[in-house]
C-alpha positions in Angstrom: -38.3 42.6 127.9 -35.0 43.3 126.2 -35.2 44.2 122.5 -33.6 41.9 119.8 -30.1 42.8 119.0 -30.5 42.5 115.1 -28.3 40.6 112.8 -24.7 41.6 112.3 -24.0 41.1 108.6 -20.8 39.3 107.9 -18.7 39.4 104.7 -20.4 38.3 101.5 -19.6 34.8 100.4 -19.9 33.4 96.8 -21.9 30.2 96.2 -23.0 28.3 93.1 -20.3 29.9 91.1 -20.4 29.3 87.2 -17.3 30.3 85.2 -17.8 32.5 82.2 -16.7 31.1 78.7 -15.6 32.9 75.6 -19.2 33.4 74.4 -21.3 32.7 77.5 -21.7 34.8 80.7 -20.7 33.4 84.1 -22.6 33.9 87.5 -22.5 33.3 91.2 -24.8 33.9 94.3 -23.5 36.5 96.7 -24.6 35.3 100.2 -24.4 37.4 103.5 -24.9 35.7 106.9 -25.1 37.0 110.4 -21.8 36.8 112.2 -23.6 36.2 115.4 -26.2 33.6 114.7 -25.0 32.7 111.2 -28.5 33.1 109.8 -28.5 34.0 106.1 -29.2 37.6 105.9 -29.3 38.1 102.0 -28.6 36.2 98.7 -28.4 37.7 95.3 -27.2 36.4 91.8 -24.3 38.2 90.3 -23.6 37.9 86.5 -20.0 37.7 85.2 -19.4 39.0 81.6 -18.3 36.5 78.9 -14.5 36.3 78.5 -14.5 36.8 74.7 -12.4 34.9 72.1 -8.6 34.9 72.1 -7.3 34.8 68.5 -4.8 32.0 67.9 -2.2 32.0 65.1 -3.5 31.8 61.5 -3.3 28.4 59.8 -3.4 27.3 56.1 -6.1 24.9 54.9 -7.1 23.6 51.4 -3.8 24.6 49.9 -3.5 24.3 46.1 0.0 24.4 44.8 0.8 26.9 42.0 1.7 25.5 38.5 3.8 27.0 35.7 0.7 28.8 34.3 -1.9 28.8 37.1 -1.7 30.6 40.5 -1.8 28.7 43.7 -4.2 29.4 46.7 -5.0 28.5 50.3 -7.5 29.4 53.0 -6.2 31.3 56.0 -8.1 30.2 59.1 -8.0 31.9 62.5 -9.5 30.0 65.5 -10.0 30.9 69.2 -6.9 29.8 71.2 -9.2 28.9 74.1 -12.3 27.2 72.7 -11.0 26.4 69.1 -14.0 28.0 67.4 -13.3 29.3 63.9 -13.1 33.1 64.1 -12.1 34.0 60.5 -11.5 32.3 57.1 -10.3 33.9 53.9 -8.9 32.7 50.6 -5.4 33.9 49.8 -4.3 33.6 46.1 -0.6 33.7 45.1 1.0 33.8 41.6 1.8 31.2 38.9 5.2 29.6 39.3 6.2 30.3 35.7 8.1 28.0 33.4 11.6 26.8 34.1 12.8 26.3 30.5 16.1 24.6 29.7 17.4 24.6 26.0 18.8 21.7 24.0 20.3 22.0 20.5 18.1 19.6 18.4 19.3 20.5 14.9 22.7 21.8 14.1 22.7 24.8 11.8 24.5 24.3 8.6 25.9 26.6 6.0 22.6 27.1 4.1 20.1 25.4 6.4 18.6 26.6 9.7 19.2 24.9 13.0 16.8 24.5 15.8 17.0 24.9 19.6 14.3 23.2 21.7 13.4 24.6 25.1 11.6 22.4 27.6 10.1 23.3 31.0 11.6 21.1 33.8 8.4 21.3 35.7 5.5 20.7 33.3 7.2 19.5 30.1 5.9 22.4 27.9 8.3 23.1 25.1 8.9 25.5 22.2 11.4 25.8 19.5 13.6 28.6 18.2 15.2 28.8 14.8 18.9 29.3 14.5 19.9 31.1 11.4 22.2 29.4 8.9 25.9 29.8 9.5 26.8 30.8 6.0 29.7 29.3 4.0 33.3 29.5 5.3 35.1 30.0 2.0 38.7 29.0 1.6 41.2 30.5 -0.8 40.4 30.8 -4.5 41.6 27.8 -6.5 42.5 27.9 -10.2 40.0 26.2 -12.6 40.7 23.5 -15.3 40.1 23.5 -19.0 37.5 21.2 -20.6 38.6 18.5 -22.9 36.7 16.4 -25.5 35.4 14.0 -22.8 36.0 15.7 -19.5 34.2 18.7 -18.1 36.3 21.7 -17.0 35.9 24.0 -14.0 36.1 27.8 -13.4 38.1 29.4 -10.6 36.5 28.3 -7.4 36.5 28.2 -3.6 35.5 25.4 -1.3 33.6 25.8 2.0 35.6 24.4 4.9 32.4 23.3 6.7 30.2 21.6 4.0 32.7 21.1 1.2 30.5 22.8 -1.4 32.3 24.3 -4.4 31.2 27.6 -5.8 32.8 27.1 -9.2 30.9 26.7 -12.5 31.1 23.6 -14.6 32.5 24.0 -18.2 30.9 21.3 -20.4 33.1 18.8 -22.2 33.7 20.0 -25.8 32.8 16.6 -27.3 34.8 14.8 -30.0 35.3 16.1 -33.5 34.9 12.9 -35.3 36.2 12.2 -38.8 34.3 10.1 -41.4 33.4 6.5 -40.7 35.6 3.9 -42.3 34.5 0.3 -42.7 37.0 -2.0 -41.1 35.0 -5.2 -41.4 32.2 -5.8 -43.8 28.9 -7.3 -42.5 27.7 -10.7 -43.7 24.4 -12.5 -43.4 25.8 -14.3 -40.3 28.1 -11.8 -38.6 28.0 -8.1 -37.9 30.6 -5.8 -39.4 32.5 -2.9 -37.9 33.3 0.7 -38.7 35.6 3.2 -37.1 36.1 6.9 -36.8 38.8 9.1 -35.1 38.6 12.4 -33.2 40.7 15.0 -34.9 41.4 16.8 -31.6 42.3 14.1 -29.1 42.8 11.1 -31.3 40.3 8.9 -29.5 38.9 6.1 -31.7 35.3 4.9 -31.7 34.0 1.7 -33.3 30.4 0.8 -34.2 28.9 -2.5 -35.2 27.4 -2.8 -38.7 24.2 -4.9 -38.4 24.0 -8.3 -40.2 22.9 -7.6 -43.8 19.8 -9.8 -44.5 20.3 -9.1 -48.2 23.5 -11.0 -48.1 21.7 -14.3 -47.9 22.2 -16.9 -50.6 18.9 -18.7 -50.8 18.8 -22.5 -51.6 15.8 -22.6 -53.9 15.6 -26.4 -53.8 12.7 -26.6 -51.2 10.5 -24.2 -49.4 10.3 -24.1 -45.6 6.9 -23.1 -44.2 4.9 -22.4 -41.1 1.3 -21.2 -40.6 2.0 -17.6 -41.6 4.5 -17.8 -44.5 7.2 -19.7 -46.4 10.9 -19.1 -47.3 14.1 -20.6 -48.6 17.0 -21.5 -46.3 20.2 -19.4 -46.8 23.0 -21.7 -48.0 25.4 -19.8 -45.8 23.7 -19.5 -42.5 20.5 -21.5 -42.8 18.4 -18.4 -42.0 15.2 -17.3 -43.7 15.7 -15.9 -47.2 13.0 -14.6 -49.6 10.3 -14.7 -46.9 6.7 -14.4 -48.3 3.1 -14.9 -47.0 1.1 -17.9 -48.2 -1.1 -17.4 -51.2 -4.6 -19.0 -50.8 -6.2 -17.0 -53.7 -9.4 -18.6 -54.9 -10.3 -20.1 -51.4 -8.0 -23.0 -52.0 -6.9 -25.2 -49.1 -3.2 -25.2 -49.9 -0.8 -22.3 -50.7 -0.4 -21.9 -54.4 3.4 -21.4 -54.0 4.6 -23.8 -51.3 1.6 -26.1 -50.9 1.2 -25.8 -47.1 -2.4 -26.4 -45.8 -4.4 -23.4 -44.6 -4.5 -23.5 -40.8 -8.1 -22.4 -40.7 -9.3 -25.9 -41.6 -9.4 -28.1 -38.5 -10.8 -31.4 -37.5 -11.2 -33.3 -34.2 -9.2 -36.5 -33.8 -9.3 -38.9 -30.9 -6.2 -38.7 -28.6 -6.1 -41.4 -25.9 -9.5 -41.0 -24.2 -10.0 -37.4 -25.4 -9.9 -35.3 -28.6 -7.3 -33.2 -30.3 -7.7 -30.6 -33.0 -6.0 -31.0 -36.4 -6.3 -29.7 -39.9 -9.1 -30.8 -42.4 -7.5 -32.7 -45.2 -10.3 -33.7 -47.5 -12.0 -30.7 -49.1 -14.4 -30.1 -52.0 -15.6 -26.9 -53.6 -19.0 -25.8 -52.4 -20.6 -23.5 -55.0 -23.3 -22.4 -52.5 -20.7 -21.3 -49.9 -18.3 -20.1 -52.6 -15.4 -21.9 -50.9 -13.8 -25.2 -50.2 -15.5 -27.1 -47.3 -14.7 -30.3 -45.4 -16.1 -33.5 -46.7 -18.4 -35.5 -44.3 -17.8 -33.1 -41.4 -19.8 -33.7 -38.2 -19.7 -30.1 -37.1 -20.1 -26.8 -38.9 -17.8 -24.3 -37.3 -14.2 -24.0 -36.1 -13.6 -25.7 -32.7 -17.3 -26.5 -32.3 -18.0 -30.0 -30.9 -20.3 -32.4 -32.7 -23.9 -32.4 -31.5 -23.8 -36.0 -30.2 -21.2 -34.9 -27.7 -23.8 -32.8 -25.9 -25.3 -35.9 -24.3 -22.5 -36.3 -21.8 -19.3 -34.4 -21.0 -16.0 -35.3 -22.8 -13.2 -36.5 -20.5 -10.3 -34.6 -22.2 -9.3 -32.5 -25.1 -5.7 -31.9 -26.2 -5.2 -28.9 -28.5 -2.8 -29.4 -31.4 0.4 -27.4 -30.7 1.0 -26.8 -34.4 -2.0 -24.4 -34.7 -1.6 -20.7 -34.2 -4.5 -20.2 -31.8 -3.5 -16.6 -31.1 -4.5 -15.7 -34.7 -8.0 -17.2 -34.9 -11.2 -16.1 -33.2 -12.4 -17.9 -30.1 -16.2 -17.9 -29.8 -17.1 -17.5 -26.2 -16.3 -20.9 -24.7 -19.2 -22.7 -26.2 -16.7 -25.0 -28.1 -15.6 -26.5 -24.8 -18.9 -26.4 -22.9 -19.0 -30.2 -22.4 -15.3 -30.8 -21.7 -14.0 -31.8 -18.3 -10.3 -31.3 -18.9 -8.4 -29.2 -21.5 -4.7 -29.2 -22.2 -3.4 -26.1 -24.0 -0.2 -26.0 -26.0 2.7 -23.8 -24.9 2.4 -21.8 -28.1 -0.6 -19.9 -26.7 0.3 -16.6 -25.2 -3.1 -15.1 -24.6 -6.4 -16.5 -23.2 -8.7 -14.1 -24.9 -12.0 -12.6 -23.6 -14.6 -15.2 -22.8 -12.4 -18.1 -24.2 -13.8 -20.6 -21.6 -16.8 -18.6 -20.4 -19.5 -20.9 -19.0 -17.6 -24.1 -19.4 -19.6 -25.6 -16.6 -18.2 -29.1 -16.7 -14.5 -28.0 -16.8 -12.7 -29.2 -13.7 -9.1 -29.0 -14.8 -7.2 -27.0 -17.4 -3.4 -27.0 -18.1 -2.4 -23.5 -19.0 0.5 -22.8 -21.5 4.0 -22.2 -20.0 4.3 -19.1 -22.3 1.0 -17.6 -21.4 1.2 -13.8 -20.7 -2.4 -12.5 -20.4 -5.7 -13.9 -19.0 -8.5 -11.9 -20.7 -11.8 -10.5 -19.3 -14.3 -13.3 -18.3 -11.8 -15.9 -19.6 -13.0 -18.5 -17.1 -16.2 -16.8 -15.8 -18.9 -19.2 -14.7 -16.6 -22.3 -14.8 -18.5 -23.5 -11.7 -16.8 -26.9 -11.6 -13.2 -25.6 -11.9 -11.5 -26.6 -8.6 -7.9 -25.3 -8.8 -5.5 -23.5 -11.2 -1.8 -22.7 -11.4 -1.2 -19.5 -13.4 2.1 -19.7 -15.3 5.1 -17.5 -14.4 4.9 -15.3 -17.5 1.4 -14.0 -16.9 1.3 -10.2 -16.1 -2.4 -9.4 -16.1 -5.6 -11.1 -14.8 -8.6 -9.5 -16.7 -11.9 -8.3 -15.4 -14.2 -11.0 -14.1 -11.6 -13.6 -15.2 -12.7 -16.1 -12.6 -16.2 -14.7 -11.9 -18.5 -17.2 -10.1 -15.9 -20.0 -10.1 -17.8 -21.3 -7.1 -15.8 -24.6 -6.8 -12.4 -22.9 -6.9 -10.6 -23.7 -3.7 -7.0 -22.8 -4.6 -5.2 -20.6 -7.1 -1.5 -19.8 -7.4 -0.7 -16.3 -8.6 3.0 -16.1 -9.8 5.4 -13.2 -9.0 4.9 -11.9 -12.5 1.3 -10.6 -12.2 1.1 -6.8 -11.9 -2.6 -6.2 -12.1 -5.8 -8.0 -10.9 -8.9 -6.8 -12.8 -12.3 -5.6 -11.6 -14.3 -8.5 -10.1 -11.6 -11.0 -11.1 -12.4 -13.5 -8.3 -15.9 -12.3 -7.6 -18.3 -14.9 -6.0 -15.5 -17.5 -5.7 -17.3 -18.8 -2.6 -15.1 -21.8 -2.0 -11.9 -19.8 -2.0 -10.5 -19.7 1.6 -6.9 -18.4 1.1 -4.8 -16.6 -1.4 -1.4 -15.0 -1.6 -0.8 -11.6 -3.3 2.7 -11.6 -4.7 5.1 -8.7 -4.4 4.8 -8.0 -8.2 1.1 -6.9 -7.9 0.8 -3.1 -8.0 -3.0 -2.7 -8.7 -6.2 -4.5 -7.6 -9.3 -3.2 -9.3 -12.6 -2.6 -7.4 -14.6 -5.6 -6.1 -11.9 -8.1 -7.1 -12.9 -10.4 -4.2 -16.6 -9.4 -3.8 -18.7 -12.3 -2.5 -15.7 -14.4 -1.5 -17.6 -15.2 1.8 -15.1 -17.9 2.9 -11.9 -16.0 2.1 -10.4 -15.5 5.6 -6.7 -15.6 4.8 -4.9 -13.2 2.5 -1.1 -13.0 2.6 0.8 -10.1 1.0 4.3 -11.0 0.1 5.1 -7.3 0.4 4.3 -6.4 4.0 5.9 -3.0 4.1 4.4 -1.0 1.2 1.2 0.9 1.7 -1.8 0.6 -0.6 -3.7 3.7 -1.7 -7.5 3.5 -2.0 -9.4 5.3 -4.8 -13.1 5.5 -5.2 -14.5 4.0 -8.4 -16.3 7.2 -9.1 -13.2 9.3 -8.6 -10.2 7.3 -9.5 -7.8 10.2 -9.1 -7.8 11.0 -5.4 -6.4 8.7 -2.7 -9.1 8.5 0.0 -7.5 5.9 2.4 -4.4 3.9 2.8 -3.9 0.3 4.0 -0.7 -1.5 5.2 -0.9 -5.3 5.1 -1.4 -6.8 8.5 -2.5 -10.3 9.6 -4.0 -12.6 7.0 -7.5 -12.2 8.6 -7.3 -8.3 8.6 -6.0 -8.4 4.9 -9.0 -10.6 3.9 -11.5 -8.3 5.7 -9.9 -5.3 3.9 -10.3 -6.9 0.4 -13.7 -8.4 0.9 -15.4 -5.8 3.1 -13.7 -2.6 4.3 -12.1 -1.5 1.0 -14.2 -3.7 -1.3 -15.4 -0.9 -3.5 -12.0 0.8 -3.9 -9.3 0.6 -6.5 -6.1 -0.6 -4.7 -2.8 0.9 -5.9 0.6 0.1 -4.3 2.3 3.3 -3.1 6.0 3.9 -3.9 8.4 6.3 -2.1 
């Protein structure tokens, strides 16, 4: 038997090869076979070390741009050039960009006033200002002054600034005239003024002055007296004016003046006028020992302007007041005289509707106010619940406190451009009032003037540019708010709600 030759190992061959990566090992099987019979002689696994990362170039991520005042930043990221895995990340912070200011001259400096330069950043718009000192005057040559005269001021030696034109000289006051004595050139009479003249001894100027009409120059015609409710007089035979004016004499409670015979205007009577009643003077009088005075005979009422009791059953249609009576001189007694009157016509001689004059005239639907009326007093028409409309005459300047309080039927009222003040609660609880115009002349509206005017939705201010200052009732000195007229709806809300409890005062520049 011949012995086996044994295997002849050939060169090793790699099989099942696995490539290494950046982070993982590779491997392969090293196989040796017999070169004669090709039988596998040996096989072993060989590991190959991981390749390791290959750093790529750094890149920027999450970059934040710098501003004028804040630094910018970015994240510097390095990844493997082979597998792309992030190897390193760090935040890099830069610096703020800083402002880029550019200056503009916003105010020119003058001789005595500072100028101003405004610098604005072109990037962020931030700005600041720098003051430029005044330039100072640029004086010209000295000029000679002028002497003062009687009427013209003089001037000291002076210079003029070439930039602003100001003069540094001092004014010398005019000396004034040195007048001589007055000399009468035309005597005054009872109808024409006279004239007197004096002359300045320095400059010769002449000045004239009127001499007032001399009332003592009247020549009274004593044939007949002329009289009104307050007094009597004779007519001047030259001018027809009043001469020897005197008050009436009603000594002893007589009805007629003991001098001129005019009837005392305190005696009145009602007299039917059309379908209403007028007021005249009582003519038939008798002496009443119990009262100590003359009283009307067969009167149906017992007080001035008080309606007879039988009128209380139903309202009177109309009353026309006698225009010959001086109503401004007697006392009104709180409106009760007119409680049952629907319509009242007042004469133009009345200038004042006094306090409570028509208070609680609950049947009053219409009243004609005098053309010469100037003042409507406190509570003058308060509780006139049937009064529907009213036109206030052009001469009225003041509407008193609570003047139209609780005039619940009042739907319209015209305020003229003469009224300057509207009193506290003047139109309070005028629940039917829907619109009103506040004229340009009004400068003050007292607190709560339109309280309770629930249907007042339109208020028009003729003056739409002036502001109104608001003062608290408890501290009427300090302005707490201001209001500029807006839409009619906003104006109504301000008067009836927002600034209801404020005193309104128009502000002037």
